Structures are given as structure tokens and as C-alpha cells.
C-alpha positions, 0 to 999 in steps of 0.5 A: 914437112910442114914448117911454120915460122914465128918470132921467138916466144917465151915457151920456145926459149928452152928448145931454142937454147938447146939448139943453140948450145948444141951447135956451139958444142959441136964446134964446127960452125958458130963462132962462140965457144961457150954454151949459154944458160937459158937466161943468157940465151934469152938476153942474147935473143932479145938483143936481136932485130929478130929471133925467129923459130921454125916449128914442125907440129909445135916443136922448135926445129930451128931458129935464126937471129937477125941483126945489123952486121955493123953500126952507124953508116954500115948498119943497113947490111944485116947479119944472121946465124942459123941453127937446125935441130940435129934430128931435123937436118937435111930436111929443108929447114935451113932453106925455110930459115934463110928464105924467111930471114931474107924477107924479114931483112927487107921488112926491117929496112936492111939492104943486104945480108952478109955472113962474115964467117961461114966455115969452109967445111960447112958444105950444106950451108955453103951449098944453100947460100949459093943456091939462094943467090949469095956470092962469096966475096972473100976468104979468111985463111984459117979464120975458124978454130975447130973443136980439135984446135985445127984451123980452117978457112972462113968464107964471107957471103953477101946478097944485096938488093 
């Protein structure tokens, strides 16, 4: 599958918002629990260091947001969230997103990429992060509330350079 990566454009906003909201509504990976209007999504995407889309034949099939994990003296470590359109999952798009994010993290002067709350049942993400050299540096017991109101652990991942 030929995938092109590019920063979010106005014409990508509707599709990017739909992908984001679908993942929020699934309730098994993103921390947020409220879907966003297109205007709210536009504002959130604009606040990021980078918001990048993955395209297949001009269709937005995935996206990520990149931003500092913290501020001030801890602002040199990045954080990111990734989303792949449901029909395109399992086709390697997540890998494209994370690899591009690692490059852009470095280009933006970050010295590492940390994920604070990878849901322990998100096996595709965990497998990908480990393959790409991320290390699990901690576990938060019952750190995530699933859509059915049960709790599962979250994992903290880090890759530094």
C-alpha cells in the first residue's frame, strides 16, 4: 500500500476528525471520552507541534498528533497519539505513522518520545512500539477505564536518542 505522509490541511479536517472521534467512541485506547466537533478538533490539532495525516490515494487513512510530553525543563521529551481508520487497520499504516513521528520528533528538537498511557489490551500498538525499539518503563495498575467501565492497566513507553 502506497502511503504518503503530510501535515494536516484544511481539506483533511473532516476525515481526521472522524477518525479521532471513532477511536474516542471505541473507548479502548484514547484517554479522552468526548467526541469533538470539527471546530474543536481543528483547535486541538492546531495546538500540536505537528498534526500529520497518512494518505492512501488522497484518502486520509490515519493521523497522529505530536507535542511536548511536559513543559519547561521537561519539554524536550515528546508525546504523541496515533489513529488509523478502522477499515485500514492491520495494513502497516500505524508503522508509517510512528516512524514518521520519530523523524519529526527529532526534527523538532525532541530528545525522546514517551507514551504515558498505552492500554495494556492494545496489543497491536504494544507489539509495534516494541518492534520499533521503545521500552516499557512502567505500568499503572487500572490506569484506564474501558467503555464498559471496567479497568485495565496502562503501560508507559519511552524511546530516547
